[in-house]
N, C-alpha and C positions, 0 to 999 in steps of 0.2 A: 693621177692615182690609177685610173683605168689601165693606162699603158703599162704601168709597173705591174699590175696584176696579170695582164696578158703575157707579159714577158716571164714573170715568175711561174706561171702555168706551164709555158713551154720548156723552161728549165727543168721543172718537175717532171714533165713527160720524158724529156731525153734522158734524165737520170733513171727514172723507172724502167725506161726501155732497155737498160743495159742488163737488167736481170729478167725482165718480162716482156715478151714481144707484144707491145700494145700499139706500135705504128712502125711502118716500114720506113719513116723519115727519120734520119739520125742527126742531120746537121742543122745548126741554128738557122742558117740562111733559107734553107729549104723549109724548115718549120715555120718561119715568119711568113713566108710566101703561101705554102701549100696548105697550112694549118690556120694560122692566125688571120691573115689577110683574107684567105678564101672564106673563112667562117663569117667574117664580118660583112662579105658581099650580101649576105641575106638580112642584115639588119633592117634596112628599109622594109622589106617584105615582112618582117616580124612585126615592125611598128605599125604596119598597116592592118594588122589583125586586131579584133576586138580585145580590150583589157581582159585580163585573166591569166589562168595558169598555162605554162608552155612546157611540152615534152620533146626532148630530142631522142628518137628511137635510134638503136644500134649506135650509140654514141662513142663506143671504142675508148679512145684517150680523152673524151670529152670535147670533141669537136663536131659541130659548131656550138654545142650546148654552153660549154664554159665561157667563151668570149661573148656569147649573146647574152648570157645571164649577167656578166660584167657590165656590158654596155646598155643593155635595156632595162635592167633592174627588176625584170619579171620573176615571179615565182616560177622556178625552172626544175624539172624532174629529168634526170639523166638515166636512159633506159638501156640496159644491155643484159643479155642472156647469160654472159659468162661472169660466174660470181667473182672470179679472181680480178677481172678488170673493175668490177664494181668496188671491191675492196680498195683497190688503188684509188679510184676515183673519190672515195669517201675521204682518203688520206689527202688528196689535192684540196677537197673542198675545206677541210679542217685546216690545212696550211695556208690556204688563201683567205681564210676567214669569210667565206661566202655565206651570208645569212640566208639568201633567197634561193639556194640550190640544194637538192637532195637527190637520192638515187633509188633506183628500182632493179632489183636483180631478178630477172624472169623474162618470159615470153611476152611479146607485145599483145598477142591474143588474151592471155591472161589478165594482163593490165586493162584490156578492154572490158573484160567481164567484171573486174573489180571496181573500175572507176569509169563507168561508161558516161559519155557526154560531159566530162569534167575539165576538158581543155578547150582553149581557144586557138591555140597554135601548136603545130607539130612540125619539126624539122627532121629531115632524113638526108644524110649525105652519102653517095656512093653505096647505098644499101641493097637496092633492088630495083626491078623494073617498076616503072611508074604505076602500072595498073595493080600489082601486088602492094604497093605502098598506099594506094587509094583504099583497097579493101581493108588493110590493117589499120589506117587512120581513122577511117569514117565512124567507127563505133566510139572511139576516144573523144571525137569533136563534138562540141554543141552546134547548133544551128548558127551558121555565120562564121564559125572558126575555119581556120585554113591550114592545109597541108602545104609546107614549103619544100620542094624537091631540089636538092642539089645535084645537078647532072653534068656529065662531059659533054660528049657528043650524043645526041639522041637521034636514032633513025626514025624516019616517018612512020614506019610500021609500029614502032613503040608508041608513038603519039597517038595514032589512029586507034590502036587497040585500048589506050588509056581513055580515050574519048568514050568508047563503047562501055567500058567498066564503070567510068565515072557516073554515067546515067543510072547503072544498076545500083550503085552504092550512095547515091544522093549528092554527088560532088560535081563541080564544074570548074573548068580552068578560067581563072580571072586575071592571072598575070603571067607574063613570059619575057624574061630579060636575059640578054647574054653579056658577059663581062670578059674583059682581057684579064688573064691571070699568068704573068710572066710570058712564056711562049705558049701557053695553052689558053683554052677558053673555058668558062664556067657558065652554065646556063641554070637560071633559077626559075622554076615554075611553081606558081601558086594556084592550088585548087581549093575552092570555097565549099563548105557543106551547105547545100541549099535545100535539101529535101530529106525525107526518111529513106533509108536504103530500101530496095524492092525485095531483099532477101534477109533472113535472120543473120545478123553479125554480132560477134566474131564467129566465123565457122570453127570446126574443130582445129585445135592447134596444129599447125604445120600444113594445114590443106591449102592455105593461100600460094604457098611455094610448090607443093606437091601436085595440086590440081588447080592451077590458076582459073580465074573466071575467064 
């Protein structure tokens, strides 16, 4: 049943993509590898998080959020700032009959103000630098909750900066795995919320990107 839903989601994405640009991947083979299989590489990392609510930030076409919702059964919130994408996602959720998934149309900082500490797991795939993701995720996570970052190649400089910012926002690297994905690699890093941030979060909307820590 799970696999049927994963395939149905991908076919809905490919169909929706004909009229709205929600993904640059247009073929079934690429979609199965670079969306579905890629999304599921983070399943073990998600299952290692405490029980509770999970959010996929910058979800786009619903990857990795929808496959992870299907496979994990967790209560899942798909977060995107583009209202049109969220409308499409609502359609996907309805067509797939997913009882455990819902959407949030808005900025991650606003979600952090509205639902602080309400999540035990957050994923972010190809969204931003790790340091920025750490700042955005920290206010959303409860103590012991984890941010799961899907990255391609990560320069040492990005990792070093992330280590410095992690201390500021009460997070620490607890898992780092690399997987083969076709001809490419996928690196999945998990950061756990271990302390209160040393500064008031979330900062004003947009500052994480404009004036990074």
